[in-house]
C-alpha positions as CSV (number, residue, x, y, z in Angstrom):
1,X,-21.8,-35.1,-4.6
2,X,-19.3,-35.5,-1.7
3,X,-17.6,-32.1,-1.3
4,X,-14.4,-33.8,-0.2
5,X,-14.2,-35.9,-3.4
6,X,-12.2,-33.0,-5.1
7,X,-9.4,-33.3,-2.6
8,X,-6.5,-35.7,-3.3
9,X,-5.7,-38.5,-0.9
10,X,-2.3,-38.0,0.8
11,X,0.1,-40.9,1.2
12,X,1.8,-41.5,3.6
13,X,-0.4,-40.3,6.5
14,X,2.4,-39.6,9.0
15,X,5.1,-36.9,8.7
16,X,7.8,-35.4,10.9
17,X,6.4,-31.9,10.2
18,X,3.1,-30.4,8.8
19,X,3.3,-26.8,7.6
20,X,0.1,-24.9,6.9
21,X,0.5,-21.8,4.7
22,X,3.2,-21.1,2.1
23,X,4.3,-17.7,3.3
24,X,8.1,-16.9,3.2
25,X,8.8,-18.0,6.9
26,X,6.8,-21.2,6.4
27,X,8.6,-21.9,3.2
28,X,11.9,-21.4,4.9
29,X,11.0,-23.7,7.8
30,X,9.8,-26.4,5.3
31,X,13.0,-26.1,3.3
32,X,15.2,-26.2,6.4
33,X,13.4,-29.2,7.8
34,X,13.5,-31.1,4.4
35,X,17.2,-30.3,4.1
36,X,17.7,-31.8,7.6
37,X,16.1,-35.1,6.5
38,X,12.7,-34.5,8.0
39,X,9.5,-35.7,6.2
40,X,7.4,-32.6,5.4
41,X,3.8,-32.1,4.3
42,X,3.2,-28.5,3.2
43,X,-0.4,-27.5,2.6
44,X,-2.1,-24.2,1.8
45,X,-5.8,-23.2,1.7
46,X,-5.0,-20.8,-1.1
47,X,-4.7,-21.8,-4.8
48,X,-1.3,-20.0,-5.1
49,X,1.9,-20.0,-3.1
50,X,3.0,-17.2,-0.8
51,X,0.1,-16.4,1.5
52,X,0.8,-12.9,3.1
53,X,4.0,-12.7,1.0
54,X,2.3,-13.3,-2.3
55,X,2.4,-11.1,-5.4
56,X,-1.2,-11.0,-6.8
57,X,-3.3,-9.4,-9.6
58,X,-5.2,-6.4,-8.3
59,X,-8.6,-8.2,-7.9
60,X,-6.9,-11.0,-5.9
61,X,-4.9,-8.5,-3.9
62,X,-8.0,-6.7,-2.8
63,X,-9.8,-9.9,-2.1
64,X,-7.0,-11.3,0.0
65,X,-7.0,-8.2,2.2
66,X,-10.8,-7.9,2.2
67,X,-10.5,-4.4,0.8
68,X,-13.1,-2.7,-1.3
69,X,-12.2,-1.0,-4.5
70,X,-12.2,2.7,-4.2
71,X,-15.0,4.0,-6.5
72,X,-13.5,7.4,-7.3
73,X,-10.5,5.9,-9.2
74,X,-10.2,3.8,-12.2
75,X,-9.7,0.1,-11.7
76,X,-6.2,-1.2,-12.5
77,X,-7.7,-3.7,-15.1
78,X,-8.5,-0.7,-17.3
79,X,-4.8,-0.2,-17.8
80,X,-3.8,-3.7,-18.7
81,X,-4.6,-7.4,-18.1
82,X,-5.3,-8.6,-14.6
83,X,-2.5,-11.2,-14.7
84,X,-0.1,-13.0,-17.0
85,X,2.5,-11.3,-19.2
86,X,2.0,-7.5,-19.2
87,X,-0.4,-7.4,-16.3
88,X,-0.2,-6.2,-12.7
89,X,1.3,-8.1,-9.8
90,X,1.0,-6.4,-6.4
91,X,3.1,-7.4,-3.4
92,X,1.1,-8.0,-0.2
93,X,4.4,-7.4,1.7
94,X,5.4,-4.2,-0.1
95,X,7.3,-2.0,0.0
96,X,10.2,-4.4,0.3
97,X,13.8,-4.8,-1.1
98,X,16.9,-6.8,-0.5
99,X,20.3,-5.4,0.1
100,X,22.8,-7.0,-2.3
101,X,24.7,-8.2,0.8
102,X,21.6,-9.1,2.7
103,X,21.7,-12.3,4.8
104,X,18.6,-13.3,2.7
105,X,20.6,-13.0,-0.5
106,X,23.4,-15.1,1.1
107,X,20.8,-17.7,2.0
108,X,19.4,-17.7,-1.5
109,X,22.8,-18.4,-2.9
110,X,23.8,-20.9,-0.2
111,X,20.7,-23.0,-0.5
112,X,20.5,-22.9,-4.2
113,X,17.1,-21.1,-4.2
114,X,18.7,-18.3,-6.3
115,X,18.5,-20.8,-9.2
116,X,14.8,-20.1,-9.4
117,X,15.0,-16.3,-9.2
118,X,16.1,-13.2,-11.1
119,X,16.6,-9.7,-9.8
120,X,16.8,-6.2,-11.0
121,X,18.8,-3.4,-9.4
122,X,17.1,-0.4,-7.8
123,X,18.2,2.7,-9.8
124,X,18.6,5.0,-6.8
125,X,17.2,6.4,-3.6
126,X,15.5,9.8,-3.0
127,X,14.9,11.6,0.3
128,X,12.0,14.0,0.7
129,X,12.6,17.3,2.5
130,X,11.3,20.8,2.3
131,X,8.6,19.9,-0.1
132,X,10.7,18.0,-2.7
133,X,13.0,15.1,-3.4
134,X,16.7,15.0,-3.7
135,X,19.0,12.1,-4.5
136,X,20.7,10.3,-1.6
137,X,24.5,10.9,-2.0
138,X,25.5,7.4,-0.8
139,X,28.9,7.1,-2.5
140,X,32.0,9.3,-3.1
141,X,31.0,9.9,-6.7
142,X,27.5,10.9,-5.8
143,X,28.7,13.2,-3.0
144,X,30.9,15.2,-5.3
145,X,28.2,15.3,-8.0
146,X,25.6,16.6,-5.6
147,X,25.5,20.4,-6.2
148,X,23.1,20.9,-3.3
149,X,25.9,20.1,-0.8
150,X,28.2,22.9,0.3
151,X,32.0,22.4,0.5
152,X,31.9,21.9,4.3
153,X,29.0,19.5,4.1
154,X,30.7,17.5,1.4
155,X,34.0,17.3,3.3
156,X,32.4,16.3,6.6
157,X,30.2,13.7,4.8
158,X,33.3,12.2,3.1
159,X,35.2,12.2,6.4
160,X,32.4,10.4,8.1
161,X,32.2,7.8,5.3
162,X,35.9,7.2,5.8
163,X,35.4,6.7,9.5
164,X,32.6,4.2,8.8
165,X,34.7,2.3,6.2
166,X,37.7,2.2,8.6
167,X,35.4,0.9,11.4
168,X,34.1,-1.8,9.0
169,X,37.5,-2.9,7.8
170,X,39.2,-2.8,11.3
171,X,37.9,-6.1,12.6
172,X,39.6,-6.7,15.9
173,X,41.9,-3.6,15.5
174,X,40.5,-1.4,18.3
175,X,42.5,1.6,17.3
176,X,40.7,1.9,13.9
177,X,37.3,1.1,15.3
178,X,34.7,3.5,16.8
179,X,35.1,3.4,20.6
180,X,32.9,1.1,22.7
181,X,31.6,4.1,24.5
182,X,30.4,5.8,21.3
183,X,28.9,2.5,20.0
184,X,26.5,2.5,23.0
185,X,25.2,6.0,22.6
186,X,22.3,7.0,20.4
187,X,23.4,7.2,16.7
188,X,22.0,10.7,16.3
189,X,24.4,11.9,19.1
190,X,27.3,10.3,17.4
191,X,26.5,12.0,14.1
192,X,26.3,15.3,16.0
193,X,29.7,14.6,17.4
194,X,30.9,14.3,13.8
195,X,29.6,17.8,13.2
196,X,27.3,16.7,10.4
197,X,24.6,19.1,9.4
198,X,20.9,18.3,10.1
199,X,20.3,17.4,6.5
200,X,23.2,15.0,6.4
201,X,22.2,13.5,9.7
202,X,18.7,12.8,8.1
203,X,20.4,11.0,5.2
204,X,22.4,8.7,7.4
205,X,19.6,8.1,10.0
206,X,16.6,7.5,7.7
207,X,17.9,6.8,4.1
208,X,20.9,4.6,5.0
209,X,20.4,3.3,8.6
210,X,16.6,3.2,7.9
211,X,15.5,4.3,11.4
212,X,11.8,3.9,11.8
213,X,11.2,6.7,14.4
214,X,12.1,10.3,14.9
215,X,15.6,10.1,16.5
216,X,15.4,13.7,17.6
217,X,12.0,13.2,19.2
218,X,13.3,12.6,22.7
219,X,10.9,10.5,24.8
220,X,8.4,10.4,21.9
221,X,10.8,8.2,20.0
222,X,9.6,4.6,20.3
223,X,12.9,3.1,19.2
224,X,16.3,4.9,19.5
225,X,19.0,3.2,17.4
226,X,22.4,3.0,18.9
227,X,25.7,3.9,17.1
228,X,26.4,0.2,16.8
229,X,23.1,-0.5,15.1
230,X,23.6,2.5,12.8
231,X,27.1,1.5,11.9
232,X,26.0,-2.1,11.2
233,X,23.3,-0.8,8.8
234,X,25.9,1.5,7.1
235,X,28.3,-1.5,6.8
236,X,25.5,-3.6,5.2
237,X,24.8,-0.7,2.8
238,X,28.4,-0.1,1.9
239,X,29.1,-3.8,1.4
240,X,26.0,-4.1,-0.9
241,X,27.1,-1.4,-3.3
242,X,29.1,-3.1,-6.0
243,X,28.7,-6.7,-4.9
244,X,27.1,-7.6,-8.2
245,X,28.4,-6.2,-11.4
246,X,24.9,-5.5,-12.8
247,X,23.5,-3.9,-9.6
248,X,24.2,-0.1,-9.6
249,X,23.2,0.5,-6.0
250,X,22.7,-1.2,-2.7
251,X,19.3,-2.8,-3.4
252,X,17.8,-5.4,-5.7
253,X,14.2,-6.4,-6.4
254,X,12.9,-9.9,-7.6
255,X,11.4,-10.0,-11.0
256,X,7.7,-10.9,-10.8
257,X,7.6,-9.6,-7.3
258,X,8.4,-10.8,-3.8
259,X,6.0,-13.7,-4.1
260,X,8.8,-15.5,-6.0
261,X,10.8,-15.9,-2.8
262,X,8.5,-18.3,-1.0
263,X,8.1,-20.3,-4.2
264,X,11.8,-20.6,-4.6
265,X,12.2,-22.1,-1.1
266,X,9.2,-24.3,-1.6
267,X,11.0,-25.7,-4.7
268,X,14.1,-26.3,-2.5
269,X,12.0,-28.2,0.0
270,X,10.4,-30.3,-2.9
271,X,13.8,-31.2,-4.2
272,X,14.5,-32.8,-0.7
273,X,11.2,-34.7,-0.7
274,X,8.6,-32.3,0.8
275,X,5.0,-33.0,-0.4
276,X,2.9,-30.0,-1.5
277,X,-0.8,-29.7,-1.7
278,X,-2.6,-26.4,-2.5
279,X,-6.3,-25.6,-1.9
280,X,-6.1,-27.8,1.2
281,X,-7.1,-26.1,4.5
282,X,-6.4,-27.5,8.0
283,X,-9.9,-28.1,9.3
284,X,-9.1,-29.3,12.8
285,X,-6.4,-30.4,15.2
286,X,-5.9,-33.9,16.6
287,X,-5.1,-34.2,20.3
288,X,-4.1,-37.1,22.4
289,X,-5.6,-38.0,25.8
290,X,-3.5,-35.4,27.5
291,X,-4.7,-32.8,25.0
292,X,-1.3,-32.5,23.3
293,X,-1.0,-32.0,19.6
294,X,-0.6,-35.2,17.5
295,X,-1.9,-34.3,14.0
296,X,-4.3,-32.4,11.8
297,X,-7.6,-33.2,10.1
298,X,-7.6,-31.7,6.6
299,X,-10.6,-30.2,4.8
300,X,-10.7,-33.5,2.8
301,X,-11.5,-35.3,6.0
302,X,-8.2,-37.1,6.0
303,X,-6.3,-37.3,9.3
304,X,-2.5,-36.7,9.1
305,X,-0.2,-37.4,12.0
306,X,3.0,-35.4,12.7
307,X,5.4,-34.6,15.5
308,X,5.4,-30.9,14.7
309,X,3.0,-28.3,13.3
310,X,3.8,-24.8,11.9
311,X,0.9,-22.5,10.9
312,X,0.4,-19.0,9.5
313,X,-0.1,-16.2,12.0
314,X,-3.7,-15.8,10.8
315,X,-4.5,-19.4,11.8
316,X,-7.3,-19.7,14.4
317,X,-7.6,-22.7,16.7
318,X,-10.7,-24.7,15.7
319,X,-13.8,-24.5,17.8
320,X,-13.5,-28.1,18.7
321,X,-10.5,-27.2,20.8
322,X,-12.1,-25.5,23.8
323,X,-11.0,-23.4,25.5
324,X,-7.8,-23.0,23.3
325,X,-6.0,-20.8,25.8
326,X,-6.0,-23.6,28.4
327,X,-5.0,-26.3,25.9
328,X,-2.3,-24.4,23.9
329,X,-1.2,-21.5,26.1
330,X,-2.3,-19.0,23.4
331,X,-0.6,-15.6,23.4
332,X,0.2,-13.1,20.7
333,X,2.2,-10.0,20.1
334,X,1.4,-7.4,17.4
335,X,2.4,-4.2,15.8
336,X,0.6,-2.1,13.2
337,X,1.7,-0.8,9.9
338,X,-0.2,1.5,7.5
339,X,0.3,0.7,3.8
340,X,-0.7,2.1,0.4
341,X,-0.5,0.8,-3.2
342,X,-0.8,3.1,-6.2
343,X,-0.7,3.0,-9.9
344,X,0.6,5.8,-12.1
345,X,1.6,6.2,-15.7
346,X,4.7,8.4,-15.1
347,X,7.8,8.0,-13.0
348,X,8.3,10.2,-9.9
349,X,11.8,11.0,-11.2
350,X,12.1,11.4,-15.0
351,X,15.5,9.7,-15.2
352,X,14.8,6.7,-12.9
353,X,12.5,3.7,-13.1
354,X,12.9,1.7,-9.8
355,X,13.3,4.1,-6.9
356,X,13.3,3.9,-3.1
357,X,11.9,7.1,-1.6
358,X,12.4,8.1,2.1
359,X,10.1,10.5,3.9
360,X,11.9,11.2,7.2
361,X,9.9,12.1,10.4
362,X,8.3,15.6,10.2
363,X,9.1,15.9,6.5
364,X,5.4,15.8,5.5
365,X,3.9,17.6,8.5
366,X,5.1,18.5,12.1
367,X,3.2,15.7,13.8
368,X,4.8,12.9,11.7
369,X,6.8,10.8,14.2
370,X,7.7,7.9,11.9
371,X,9.6,7.4,8.7
372,X,7.5,6.7,5.7
373,X,9.1,4.6,2.9
374,X,7.9,4.3,-0.7
375,X,9.1,2.1,-3.6
376,X,8.3,2.8,-7.2
377,X,8.6,-0.2,-9.6
378,X,8.4,-0.2,-13.4
379,X,7.6,-2.8,-16.1
380,X,11.3,-3.9,-16.2
381,X,10.6,-6.0,-13.1
382,X,7.5,-7.5,-14.7
383,X,5.0,-6.3,-12.2
384,X,3.0,-3.9,-14.4
385,X,2.4,-3.2,-18.1
386,X,4.9,-1.0,-20.1
387,X,4.4,2.7,-19.4
388,X,2.9,2.0,-16.0
389,X,4.4,2.2,-12.5
390,X,3.4,0.6,-9.2
391,X,4.3,2.6,-6.0
392,X,4.1,1.1,-2.5
393,X,4.0,3.1,0.7
394,X,4.3,2.0,4.4
395,X,4.9,3.4,7.8
396,X,4.7,1.9,11.3
397,X,1.9,3.2,13.5
398,X,0.3,2.8,16.9
399,X,-2.9,4.5,15.7
400,X,-4.5,3.2,12.5
401,X,-6.2,6.5,11.7
402,X,-2.9,8.5,12.1
403,X,-1.0,5.9,10.0
404,X,-3.4,6.2,7.1
405,X,-3.3,10.0,7.4
406,X,0.5,9.8,7.0
407,X,0.1,7.6,3.8
408,X,-2.4,10.1,2.4
409,X,-0.1,13.0,3.1
410,X,2.7,11.2,1.1
411,X,0.2,10.5,-1.8
412,X,-0.6,14.2,-1.9
413,X,3.0,15.1,-1.9
414,X,3.9,12.8,-4.7
415,X,0.9,12.7,-7.0
416,X,-1.9,14.8,-8.5
417,X,-5.3,13.2,-8.7
418,X,-6.5,13.7,-12.3
419,X,-10.0,14.6,-13.5
420,X,-10.7,11.3,-15.1
421,X,-12.9,12.9,-17.7
422,X,-10.0,14.9,-19.1
423,X,-7.4,13.7,-21.6
424,X,-4.6,11.8,-19.9
425,X,-1.7,14.1,-20.5
426,X,1.3,13.2,-18.3
427,X,3.0,16.6,-18.6
428,X,2.5,20.1,-20.0
429,X,5.0,22.0,-22.1
430,X,5.5,24.8,-19.6
431,X,5.6,22.6,-16.5
432,X,8.6,23.1,-14.2
433,X,10.3,19.7,-13.8
434,X,10.9,20.5,-10.1
435,X,7.2,21.0,-9.6
436,X,6.2,18.0,-11.7
437,X,3.9,15.4,-10.1
438,X,2.7,12.1,-11.8
439,X,-1.0,11.6,-11.9
440,X,-2.6,9.1,-9.5
441,X,-4.6,6.5,-11.5
442,X,-5.5,4.0,-8.8
443,X,-4.8,3.6,-5.1
444,X,-5.8,1.8,-2.0
445,X,-4.7,2.7,1.6
446,X,-5.1,0.3,4.5
447,X,-3.6,-0.8,7.8
448,X,-2.5,-4.2,9.0
449,X,-2.1,-5.6,12.5
450,X,1.0,-7.8,12.3
451,X,0.3,-10.5,14.8
452,X,2.5,-13.4,15.7
453,X,0.8,-16.0,17.9
454,X,2.4,-18.6,20.1
455,X,0.5,-21.8,20.8
456,X,2.8,-23.6,23.1
457,X,2.8,-27.1,21.5
458,X,3.0,-25.9,17.9
459,X,4.4,-22.9,16.1
460,X,3.3,-19.8,14.4
461,X,5.3,-18.0,11.7
462,X,5.7,-14.2,11.6
463,X,3.8,-11.9,9.2
464,X,5.5,-9.4,7.0
465,X,6.9,-6.7,9.3
466,X,7.1,-2.9,8.7
467,X,10.7,-3.1,7.6
468,X,12.0,-2.5,4.1
469,X,14.2,-5.6,4.2
470,X,14.0,-9.2,5.5
471,X,16.7,-8.9,8.3
472,X,14.4,-9.2,11.4
473,X,12.0,-11.6,9.7
474,X,14.8,-14.0,8.8
475,X,16.3,-13.8,12.3
476,X,13.0,-14.7,13.9
477,X,12.5,-17.6,11.4
478,X,15.9,-19.0,12.1
479,X,15.2,-18.8,15.9
480,X,11.9,-20.6,15.4
481,X,13.7,-23.4,13.4
482,X,16.4,-23.7,16.2
483,X,13.6,-24.1,18.8
484,X,12.1,-26.9,16.7
485,X,15.3,-28.6,15.7
486,X,18.1,-27.5,18.1
487,X,20.6,-30.1,16.7
488,X,20.2,-29.1,13.0
489,X,21.9,-26.5,10.9
490,X,19.5,-24.3,9.1
491,X,19.7,-24.8,5.3
492,X,23.4,-25.8,5.0
493,X,25.2,-25.0,1.8
494,X,25.2,-28.7,0.7
495,X,21.6,-28.2,-0.6
496,X,23.0,-26.0,-3.3
497,X,24.9,-28.9,-4.9
498,X,21.5,-30.2,-6.1
499,X,20.4,-26.7,-7.4
500,X,23.3,-25.0,-9.1
501,X,24.5,-22.0,-7.1
502,X,24.9,-19.2,-9.7
503,X,25.5,-15.5,-8.9
504,X,24.5,-14.7,-12.5
505,X,20.9,-15.2,-11.6
506,X,21.0,-11.4,-11.0
507,X,19.8,-10.4,-14.4
508,X,21.2,-7.5,-16.5
């Protein structure tokens, strides 16, 4: 039997744009091009949407990342079904959230993609220090309720928040704004000038401004954030609190996982005429006499012609194009991130379900130079069975071994590893709540190299970065679209007229 017989025949055979892979950046490019009136063919070798931004059952998650199942822990399937209602869905791009006032949220609303999504609010943020967690006092109410803050700390923190709010509201009023001189200095120095204690500085630097590297580390700090960058993050945080009436904090999470985001934008593209074919790899590239791109040969054997091509970062130039570096000016940039995914049957915090956890540099051990972030999710976002929790960990790293060590240190700080032959009791009667640790039921720890290639005559999308939000990734995607279509607006609001724009898509 002809192995290509299972593939559909695509008609027409010429498009303005072919996109291979349905990750979030690729889905955004396809939606933007379709909205601009371009004809788009969007294919994916996988049977599901999302690529590196998918939310998958555990077995598919491990298979996608080529990870073995750790033999000393129970398989997730023993705690519930592998997929469907009540099963597990694990984010390949986790941990990740959206600010309520995130540019990505604005894009979801403007484009109409929000019509296909629902979100839940994150209940709160915790910061780890001196061997334990404490709530992040990120509002006036929380500051005055935090008994761990002394009167002077509380007053100075409130004074700084007023300074930040005045700066945000000032606009062009220079008298109410932080001075240009202060905006250019390291944010940590500006916080010191405000006479904030080391503990409060950690909260603003790592739990609110979300700095990746030790800002007190001197030359060892890979990226020092300026006061302007820090104030911009604080502005985004403050604007996010209270934007939606059913979101209690600054962050929201998509029900069924982040894999829903690329699917939503793929639907937007389909509304404008994009053609979608899953289980369809690009097998080869078509070149003209001058070795310039002119189309693709699909796994079906069919040749498709297009003016532009966008591929996933994992795309490899076929062997028929040799040497690729001379034909396409191949180059790449990369960074590394260590990640961990865990399953437990008890919340890290007894009163909260969906929690962002921050481990500032040096909070786990003296040599820790990067911030580690963790996100606990419950069944109310439909990513695990009732009574279970999924927890994601990540930290940027230059050395894979050190990055994994940091993840393992966080696992040891948060969880106990149960004797699986014993009864599964979550707590004991005499256990001190402050000393309580949930039991680790399943975990995997791995590292990723986040490569973005540049091929000269066609384009590569970015992989999920080490950030908690989509800010940088969205910026790079919009820049890519502008390079491809410099005369076109990226996803104008007119598209939302076909897909009702509705802020109420944020579920209660």
